[in-house]
C-alpha positions in Angstrom: -58.8 11.9 -21.5 -55.3 10.7 -20.9 -53.9 7.2 -21.6 -54.8 4.4 -19.2 -52.4 3.4 -16.6 -52.2 0.7 -14.0 -51.2 0.8 -10.3 -49.6 -2.2 -8.9 -48.9 -3.0 -5.3 -45.7 -5.1 -4.7 -44.9 -6.8 -1.5 -41.4 -8.2 -0.8 -40.8 -11.0 1.6 -37.2 -11.5 2.6 -35.9 -14.6 4.4 -32.4 -14.6 5.7 -30.6 -18.0 5.1 -28.2 -18.6 7.9 -26.3 -21.6 9.1 -28.1 -23.7 11.6 -26.6 -25.0 14.8 -26.0 -28.4 13.2 -24.1 -26.9 10.3 -22.1 -24.6 12.6 -21.2 -27.5 14.9 -20.1 -29.6 11.9 -17.7 -27.0 10.6 -16.4 -26.3 14.0 -15.7 -29.9 14.6 -13.8 -30.0 11.2 -11.7 -27.1 12.2 -10.9 -28.5 15.6 -10.0 -31.9 14.1 -7.7 -30.2 11.6 -6.0 -28.2 14.4 -5.7 -31.3 16.6 -4.2 -33.6 14.0 -1.7 -31.1 12.5 0.3 -29.7 15.3 3.5 -29.1 13.3 4.3 -26.7 10.4 5.0 -29.7 8.1 1.8 -31.5 8.9 -0.1 -28.3 8.6 1.2 -27.6 5.0 0.7 -31.2 4.0 -2.9 -31.3 5.2 -3.8 -28.0 3.5 -2.4 -29.3 0.2 -4.0 -32.7 0.4 -7.3 -31.3 1.5 -7.3 -28.5 -1.2 -7.9 -25.9 1.5 -7.6 -22.2 1.1 -4.4 -21.1 2.8 -3.7 -17.4 2.9 -0.7 -15.4 4.2 -0.9 -12.3 6.3 2.3 -10.3 5.8 3.7 -7.7 8.3 1.2 -8.5 11.1 1.6 -6.0 13.9 0.9 -6.6 17.5 -1.9 -4.1 17.7 -3.7 -5.0 14.5 -7.4 -5.8 14.8 -8.0 -7.3 11.4 -6.0 -9.3 8.9 -6.7 -9.6 5.1 -10.0 -11.3 4.6 -10.6 -11.9 8.3 -12.4 -9.3 10.5 -12.4 -9.1 14.3 -9.1 -11.0 14.5 -7.8 -9.6 17.8 -7.8 -12.9 19.6 -5.8 -14.5 16.7 -3.3 -11.7 16.6 -2.7 -11.9 20.4 -2.1 -15.7 20.0 0.4 -15.0 17.2 2.5 -12.8 19.5 2.7 -15.5 22.1 3.5 -18.3 19.7 6.8 -19.7 18.3 7.8 -20.1 14.7 6.1 -23.2 13.2 3.5 -23.4 15.9 -0.1 -24.2 14.9 -3.1 -22.5 16.6 -6.4 -23.9 17.8 -9.5 -23.3 15.7 -10.6 -19.6 16.1 -14.1 -18.5 15.3 -13.9 -15.3 13.2 -17.3 -13.7 12.2 -18.6 -16.2 9.6 -15.6 -18.5 9.4 -13.2 -20.7 11.4 -9.5 -20.1 11.1 -6.5 -22.3 12.0 -3.3 -20.4 11.8 0.4 -21.3 11.6 3.3 -18.9 12.5 5.4 -19.1 9.3 8.0 -16.5 10.1 9.0 -14.2 13.0 10.9 -11.0 12.2 13.1 -9.6 14.9 13.0 -6.0 15.8 15.6 -3.8 14.0 17.3 -4.4 10.7 16.2 -7.6 9.0 18.7 -10.1 7.6 19.2 -10.2 3.8 17.3 -13.5 3.5 14.1 -11.9 4.7 14.2 -8.9 2.4 15.9 -10.4 -0.6 12.9 -10.1 -2.8 12.4 -6.4 -2.1 16.1 -5.7 -2.5 16.2 -7.5 -5.9 13.2 -5.4 -7.1 15.0 -2.2 -6.2 18.3 -3.3 -7.6 16.7 -4.2 -11.0 14.9 -0.8 -10.9 18.2 1.0 -10.3 20.0 -1.0 -13.0 17.3 -0.4 -15.6 17.4 3.4 -14.8 21.1 3.4 -15.4 20.7 1.6 -18.8 17.8 4.0 -19.8 19.8 7.0 -18.7 22.7 6.0 -21.0 20.3 5.5 -24.0 18.7 8.9 -23.4 22.1 10.7 -23.0 23.2 9.2 -26.3 19.9 10.3 -28.0 20.2 13.8 -26.7 23.5 14.3 -28.4 22.9 16.9 -31.2 19.2 17.0 -30.5 17.6 20.6 -30.5 14.2 19.6 -29.1 12.6 17.0 -26.9 10.7 15.7 -30.0 14.0 14.9 -31.7 15.1 13.0 -28.6 11.9 11.1 -28.6 12.2 10.3 -32.3 15.6 8.8 -31.8 14.3 6.6 -29.0 11.2 5.6 -31.0 8.8 7.0 -28.4 6.4 9.9 -28.4 6.8 13.0 -26.4 3.7 13.9 -24.3 2.5 17.2 -22.9 1.7 17.6 -19.2 -0.5 20.5 -18.4 -1.3 22.4 -15.2 1.8 21.0 -13.5 1.8 22.4 -9.9 4.8 22.5 -7.7 2.6 21.7 -4.7 1.6 18.4 -6.2 4.1 15.6 -7.1 1.5 13.9 -9.4 1.2 14.1 -13.2 -1.8 13.1 -15.2 -1.3 9.8 -17.0 2.1 9.4 -15.3 1.5 9.2 -11.5 3.7 10.0 -8.5 6.9 11.6 -9.8 8.3 14.2 -7.4 11.7 14.3 -9.0 10.3 15.1 -12.5 8.0 17.8 -11.1 10.8 19.4 -9.1 13.2 19.3 -12.0 10.6 20.9 -14.3 10.2 23.9 -12.0 14.0 24.4 -11.8 14.2 24.6 -15.6 14.3 27.7 -17.8 11.8 27.9 -20.5 12.6 25.8 -23.6 15.6 24.2 -22.0 15.8 20.4 -22.0 16.6 18.7 -18.8 19.1 15.9 -18.2 17.8 12.3 -17.7 15.6 12.2 -14.6 15.4 8.9 -12.6 11.7 8.7 -11.4 9.5 6.3 -9.7 8.0 4.8 -12.8 10.7 5.4 -15.4 13.5 7.7 -16.6 12.3 11.0 -18.2 13.6 14.2 -19.8 11.5 17.4 -19.6 11.3 20.6 -21.5 9.3 23.6 -20.2 7.2 25.0 -23.1 5.1 27.5 -21.2 4.9 29.1 -17.8 1.7 30.6 -16.4 2.3 33.0 -13.6 -0.4 32.8 -10.8 -2.3 36.0 -9.9 -0.4 37.8 -7.0 -1.9 37.1 -3.5 -3.0 40.2 -1.7 -4.5 38.7 1.4 -2.6 36.0 3.3 -5.0 35.6 6.2 -6.4 32.3 5.0 -2.8 31.0 4.2 -1.7 32.0 7.7 -4.7 30.3 9.3 -4.1 27.0 7.4 -0.3 27.0 8.4 -1.1 27.8 12.0 -3.5 24.8 12.1 -1.0 22.5 10.4 1.9 23.6 12.6 -0.2 23.4 15.7 -1.3 19.8 15.1 2.2 18.8 14.2 3.7 20.4 17.3 1.4 18.4 19.6 2.1 15.2 17.7 5.9 15.5 17.6 6.1 16.8 21.2 4.2 13.7 22.4 6.5 11.4 20.4 9.6 13.1 21.6 8.5 12.7 25.2 7.6 9.0 24.6 11.0 8.4 23.0 12.8 10.2 25.7 11.0 8.2 28.4 11.6 4.9 26.5 7.9 4.0 26.7 7.1 0.5 25.5 3.6 -0.3 24.2 2.2 -3.6 25.5 -1.5 -2.8 24.9 -1.6 -5.6 22.3 -1.2 -8.2 25.0 -4.4 -7.2 26.7 -6.8 -5.6 24.1 
């Protein structure tokens, strides 16, 4: 005889806990009261700070967007944004399980933005470029008289790392990330030759090809041809449509109605 066992029947009773009409009306009244009392940007900011409310910012909001960060089904709010002026405060919008009162903080005109609006991004890129120049100088100095990449790494007090299975069709390297300049340079190097300093996306690199694995020769190009035809066919339709739209100077106003 086998060991005894028990069979147990389990029933689960689930009860959804949802806000009742009284709770709903209470929060709706609070949102309406906030929107009614704070009609200017200054009053809005002051009330948010004094009330300890959760103010969030939606950057780069486009006219046809349907959602904004942390708020779903926001089309009505987005349409309002594109009819409002800078500093204008909205009514209380009901968005799924929350009420939202919005303020237009900034309006970016079509075309090139003034420096004040892109200053932070420009500073990041300027620092990145300057750091790359400084690192390039250090690397060039360390490469003087070095016979191998390990000697260069030793002078810089860093460790050289191997990157295996580097493929020309992919700009990504394991444990490094997206580095198309580094991958492209590596495939242009002769075996054992050390590259010059390479400015990449995440840093400045030098590379040395230590081994090259030749792929097996392709004897049947039918599948390659099929893939290229599909890619080029889709691209031809897409670019033709865009060229016609640009030539006709089509303007998209769907965001005003949907």
